[in-house]
C-alpha positions in Angstrom: -21.0 -17.0 -16.5 -19.2 -15.4 -13.5 -21.0 -17.8 -11.1 -19.9 -20.8 -13.2 -16.3 -19.5 -13.3 -16.4 -19.0 -9.5 -17.7 -22.5 -8.9 -15.0 -23.9 -11.2 -12.2 -22.0 -9.4 -13.2 -23.6 -6.1 -11.9 -26.9 -7.6 -8.5 -25.5 -8.7 -6.6 -28.0 -6.5 -8.1 -31.0 -8.3 -6.0 -33.0 -10.8 -8.5 -32.4 -13.6 -8.6 -28.6 -13.2 -5.6 -27.8 -15.5 -6.9 -30.1 -18.3 -10.3 -28.5 -17.9 -8.8 -25.0 -18.3 -6.9 -26.3 -21.3 -10.2 -27.4 -22.8 -11.8 -24.1 -22.0 -8.8 -22.3 -23.6 -9.4 -24.4 -26.7 -13.2 -23.6 -26.6 -12.5 -19.9 -26.1 -11.6 -19.7 -29.8 -15.2 -20.4 -30.6 -17.0 -18.4 -27.8 -14.8 -15.4 -26.9 -16.1 -15.2 -23.3 -14.0 -17.6 -21.3 -11.5 -15.8 -18.9 -8.7 -18.3 -19.5 -6.0 -16.2 -17.9 -8.0 -15.9 -14.6 -8.6 -19.6 -14.5 -5.0 -20.4 -15.2 -3.8 -18.0 -12.5 -6.2 -19.6 -10.0 -4.8 -23.0 -10.8 -1.2 -21.8 -10.3 -2.0 -19.9 -7.1 -3.3 -23.0 -5.5 -0.7 -25.4 -6.9 2.4 -23.2 -7.3 4.7 -26.3 -7.4 2.9 -27.5 -10.6 3.0 -24.2 -12.4 5.1 -25.5 -15.3 2.8 -28.5 -16.1 -0.3 -26.3 -15.7 1.2 -23.6 -18.0 2.1 -26.2 -20.6 -1.3 -27.9 -20.5 -3.2 -24.7 -21.0 -0.7 -23.4 -23.6 -1.3 -26.5 -25.7 -5.0 -26.3 -25.3 -5.1 -22.6 -26.4 -2.7 -23.3 -29.3 -4.8 -26.3 -30.5 -7.9 -24.1 -30.3 -6.2 -21.5 -32.6 -5.2 -24.4 -35.0 -8.8 -25.7 -35.0 -10.2 -22.2 -35.7 -7.7 -21.6 -38.5 -8.4 -24.9 -40.1 -12.2 -24.4 -40.0 -11.8 -20.9 -41.5 -9.4 -22.3 -44.2 -12.1 -24.8 -45.1 -15.2 -22.7 -44.7 -14.0 -19.1 -45.0 -15.1 -16.0 -43.2 -18.8 -16.9 -43.1 -18.1 -19.6 -40.5 -16.3 -17.1 -38.2 -19.2 -14.7 -38.6 -21.6 -17.5 -37.5 -19.4 -18.1 -34.4 -18.9 -14.4 -33.7 -21.4 -12.2 -35.5 -20.0 -8.8 -36.4 -16.4 -9.6 -35.3 -15.2 -8.2 -38.7 -16.7 -4.9 -37.8 -15.0 -4.5 -34.4 -12.1 -2.2 -33.6 -9.9 -5.2 -32.7 -10.5 -6.7 -36.1 -9.6 -3.4 -37.9 -6.5 -2.9 -35.7 -5.4 -6.5 -36.3 -6.0 -6.2 -40.1 -3.8 -3.0 -40.2 -1.2 -4.6 -38.0 -1.0 -7.7 -40.1 -0.8 -5.9 -43.3 2.1 -4.0 -41.9 3.9 -6.7 -40.0 2.6 -10.0 -41.2 2.8 -13.0 -38.9 4.6 -10.9 -36.3 1.1 -9.5 -35.6 -0.2 -13.0 -34.7 2.8 -13.5 -32.4 2.2 -10.1 -30.7 -1.5 -10.9 -30.2 -0.7 -14.4 -28.8 1.6 -12.5 -26.2 -1.1 -10.0 -25.4 -4.4 -10.1 -23.4 -6.3 -9.3 -26.7 -8.5 -11.9 -28.3 -6.6 -13.8 -30.9 -9.6 -14.7 -33.1 -9.1 -11.9 -35.6 -5.3 -12.6 -36.0 -5.8 -16.3 -36.4 -8.7 -15.8 -38.8 -6.8 -13.2 -40.9 -3.7 -15.5 -41.1 -5.9 -18.4 -42.2 -7.7 -16.3 -44.8 -4.2 -15.2 -46.1 -3.4 -18.9 -46.7 -0.7 -19.0 -44.1 0.1 -22.7 -43.4 -1.8 -24.1 -40.5 1.3 -25.5 -38.8 2.9 -22.0 -39.0 -0.1 -20.4 -37.3 0.0 -23.1 -34.6 3.7 -22.7 -34.0 3.5 -18.9 -33.8 0.6 -19.0 -31.4 2.3 -21.7 -29.3 5.4 -19.7 -29.0 3.5 -16.5 -28.0 1.3 -18.4 -25.5 4.3 -20.2 -23.9 6.0 -16.9 -23.3 2.8 -15.1 -22.1 1.6 -18.0 -19.9 5.1 -18.8 -18.8 5.6 -15.3 -17.4 2.1 -15.1 -15.8 2.5 -18.6 -14.2 6.0 -17.9 -13.0 4.9 -14.7 -11.3 1.8 -16.4 -9.9 3.9 -19.2 -8.4 6.8 -17.0 -7.1 5.6 -13.5 -6.6 1.8 -13.5 -6.7 1.5 -9.9 -5.4 3.0 -8.7 -8.7 0.1 -10.2 -10.7 -2.0 -7.0 -10.3 0.7 -5.1 -12.1 0.7 -7.2 -15.2 -1.0 -5.4 -18.1 -4.5 -6.9 -18.8 -4.6 -9.1 -15.7 -5.8 -6.9 -12.9 -9.5 -7.4 -13.3 -9.2 -11.2 -13.7 -6.9 -11.5 -10.8 -9.2 -9.5 -8.5 -12.0 -11.9 -9.4 -9.8 -14.9 -8.7 -8.8 -13.5 -5.3 -12.4 -12.9 -4.3 -13.1 -16.6 -4.9 -9.9 -17.9 -3.4 -9.5 -16.3 0.0 -6.7 -18.6 1.1 -4.3 -17.8 -1.6 -0.8 -16.4 -0.9 -1.8 -13.2 -2.7 -4.8 -12.6 -0.5 -2.7 -13.3 2.6 -0.2 -10.7 1.5 -3.0 -8.2 0.7 -4.6 -8.8 4.1 -1.3 -8.1 5.8 -0.8 -4.9 3.9 -4.3 -3.6 4.9 -3.7 -4.2 8.6 -0.2 -2.7 8.7 
């Protein structure tokens, strides 16, 4: 998977890269293994002037993925999610999300959409609780706009700060290995030689 991601990131300057990342953000709701944040950052690092359109494209893709997952779970129940992600209901993230949702309700979905944690449990639990699909979509959309907006703004204006964002360090390091000509790598190289 890492090899495929590295090959994809080499095309980050292409017009089709942001829509592809948006599609992968959509698909991530059904696979749990796509590093959407790292792919998004690579797109912004190489096209900093297009950070807003890239951010909006990927935000919409991720939010539509959450909507699709919620709709499928509403129609088919928890067994469908367990087919997609066997044992997810036994993970620590699921237990934590379940507790957080029972205490805070839909604020938990918003918090998860803002965070680097996987949103599958929050979206699934909201759907199983019969929260209207458009409400789930709207809350995830708002959380993702804020999260991706901050990440993309930082990537386009102050890329050296990306490594300080919680949950981003590992993905950013992978991106900078693949993209040696990014502004972040130039800054890191200057620091090493000073």
